[in-house]
Every structure is written in C-alpha cells, then in structure tokens.
C-alpha positions, 0 to 999 in steps of 0.5 A: 498292458500294451508294452509287450511285443508281438509273437512274431517279434518274440520268435525273431528274437529267440531264433528257434523253431516252435518245438525247440521253444516248447521243449526249452520251456518244459525243461525250465518249468520242470527244473523250477518245480523240482527246485521249489519242492526241494527247497520246501522240504529242506527249510521252513516256508516264509510265506503265509502258509508258514506252519502248515504241513510241508506236503501242502506247501510243497504242492502249492510251490509246485503249482506256482512253478507250473505257471511258468509254462505260460510265461511266454504267452502272457508274461504279465499275468504269469508274473502277477500269479507267481507273485501271489504264489510267492506271498503264499508259499515263498517261491523265490526261484519261480518269481525270479524266472517270471520277473526275468521274462517280464524284463525280456518281453516288455519295453515300456518303462512304466510297465516295468516299474509297476511290475517291479513295485508289485514284486517288491510289495510281495517281498514286503509281505513275505518279510512281514509274514516270515520269521520276526528276526529278519534284518536289512540284509535279508530285505536287501537279498529279497529285493535284489532277488526280485528286481535283479532278474527284471533288470537283467532280462531288460538289458539282455533284450535291449542288447538283442534288439540292438544286435538285430538292428545292427544286422539289419543295417548291415544287410541294408548297406550290403543291398545298397552296395549291390545296387550301386555296383549293378548301377555302375555296371549298367552305366559302363555297359551303356558307355561301351555300347555307345563306343561300339556304335559310334566307332566300330559300327561307323568304321565297319559301315564305311567298309560295307559301303565302300565294297558295295560302291566298288562292285556297283560302280565298276561293271567291268571289274575283274571277276576275282576283285568283284568276288573279293569286294562282294565277300568284304561287303557280306562280311561287313554286313554280317559284322554289323548285324552281330554287332547290333545283337551285342549292342542289344545285350549291353544297352539297358532297356533294349531287348537283344534279339536276332539280327535285323535280317532274320538270321538264326542265332549261332548254334551247331546248325550253322557250323557247315555255313562257317566251313563253307564260308572259309572255303569261299575265302580259299581256306581248306577246311573240313568238318566232322560231327559225331553224334547229335549236338543239335539236341544240346541246350542252346547255350552249349550250341552257341559256345560250340559255334563260337569256338569253331568261329574263333578257331577258323579266324585264328587259323586265317590270321596266323596260318595262311594256307594251312588246312583246318580240321573241325571235329565236334564229338558228342560223348556220354559225359559231354561234348568235345570240340577240336579246331586244329590247323597245320603249319602255314603253307602260304604267305600272308597278304599284308599285315595281320589283323590286330588282335591281342588274344582276347577271343580265347580269353572270352571263350574260356570264360564262356566255357567256364560258365558252362562248367567246361574247360578249354585249352589252346596251344601249338600242336605239330607245328600248327595250333589246336583249340580243345574244349570240353563241356559236360552234360551238367552244363547250366545255361550261360549268358550270351 
C-alpha cells in the first residue's frame, strides 16, 4: 500500500519525542493485552477457537494485542494480522485500536475502503462461527466496532492536518508581513537619506564654501573674524563627514564607514578633542576620566562620546559663558557619565540654534539599547546629564 505518510510527517503530527511515543505505545499495548485476556476469562470466545481451553484462547488474545506495538511502523500489516487474530480468538479491542491507527495513518480512500471491507469480512466470519442465536443488533454492533474507529481515526487525522496547514499559513503570513514592514522601513530610510542629502548636506555645504571664500578672499581680514570663519568652515566640514556616515547607515546597499578624510569613529579617545574644540570656541570646559574606558566595547564608547557631545552642545546653546564639567567614571558595575554646566554668565549672540530636544531622546534610546539609563534636568541653576551603562551592555546599532 502506498497511501501511508512518511515517518517525518507522522512525527510532525504527533508532536512528541521518540521516547514519549514508545512509552505511550507500550502502555497502550499492555492495556489492550490486559483487557483482551480479562475479556477471554470473563465470557466465552466467539472466534474459531470457541470451545477450546480458556488459557489457550487467553494466550492467543494476548499475542494479538502485542501486535499493536508495531502499529505505527506498518499500520496495514498490523491491521491485517489483528483481523486474523480477531477471527481466531475474538479480540475486538485490539481490532478497534488497529483500525483507528489505519484511519489516522492512511489518506487514500481506496486503501481505507479495502481495509474496512477486510475488517467487515472478519466480522462476518466471527458471527458465522459464533453462537447461532445472533441477530441484526449483534451484527450492527460488530460492524460499528470495526468501522467506527476507522472513521474516527480518519476524521482526527484530517482535523490535525487542517490545523497544521492553518498554522503554517499563519506563520507564512506573519513572515510576509514582517518582510513588508522591513521593505517599508528600507524605503523610508532611503527617502530620509535623500532628504538629508538634498537639503541638509546642500545647506551645510554652502556654509562651508562661504566660510572658506570669506577667509580666502579677504587677506587683510581681522584675525578674530578669520579664526571664526576657519572654525565655521571646520565645523561645517566635520558635519558633512558625519552626515555622510549617517547616510551610509540609512541608504540600502551602501556600507557605512568612517569619514572620507579617514577620521576615526567616535569613541572615548576623542573626548579630549571635543573638550579642546569647545575651548577654542571660548567655552570653559574640564574633563576628568577615572579608570580605563578605552577597554569598553565600542558601542559603549560611542555612546559615551555622543553623550559628552550632546552635553557640550546643549551648554553652548542654552548656557553661554557657563563652565562645563565632564566626568567619565568606570565603576565595578558599569560606567557613569556626567556632563554638568552652571548657570549662564554671558549673553547669547543672536537667536539660539533651532532644536526640539530630539538629541536627548536619541541619547535615551541609544543608552536604553545598552541596558543603561539616562536622566537630564536642571541642577543648581544649570543643567546636568547623567547616564549609566552597565557592563552587561550588549552591542547596539549606530
């Protein structure tokens, strides 16, 4: 017969490990053997062995029940063997279990019909060889006990297959939905990258060119103005390089890398450069580093660099003339970063740069990805950013 499914499909439908299935089969086989032997002792046999000694019939009934141990390996052969045992020693429970297994394991209707017909033939033989006073009720009970488990096993298997197909369909839809979301994210990132390139990069590039032209086109320019123009040009150039790095992260198929000038990626080794740059811009800034943060994972170093950078930028925008203190402290359980500025002591030249607090929001997300915490708020008339990143931090995205 070719209608039986493979072992892999059977194990998938059963959903149990090999040892659990064997143990279940052993328990079922033992129970069927016990029931068959007890039934033989309690009432006379209706099979071909009717009239023979009860112990002999009980032994045959027990042997027929033992055949169920192999019912999963070859349901058809076991069912035919149990039918023969049913004719000889009347083992209805063994035959019911064998027919249920056939219905559960086979899908071809022709195979099920043939096996059902064979079972009915065995039932006719038992009725013919049994007591002569049987009636239609006994015949109906016999055929129902043979065909009922076959139909029930088939229905149970079909429902199980439908449930597996429904589950596979749902999983496929979930995967497709996930792919659609990822595709939408890629498209949105590409759109943001284009906007950044076409708008922000263009504007910053114009600022760099204007500052460079101002310094080069006026040799007799006031030294202070020349230094300011050079600072503007340098800041704009650095902004373009960092923007290029961000575009490499956002653009699909484009590998993010260091800036075109070969500057190293942001880490704790560049904290002093941030402080020195703030000093060149006229901001009083001190840096203190306790421990060895250079041994930390790069995502943590990058987060520290961004925290200090954001703190210095906020102090320059909202507290002109204030002294800024930066402290990076490596502890046993993690690293803590403070950026504190006092109250403003100078006047702001012109309107403050636009900003809506998105820098702190981004920092909280970055630190949160590293299992850390970040708080920011007023402190002694000034402002303070406090972040802690534990040593169990996992690598985070750029």
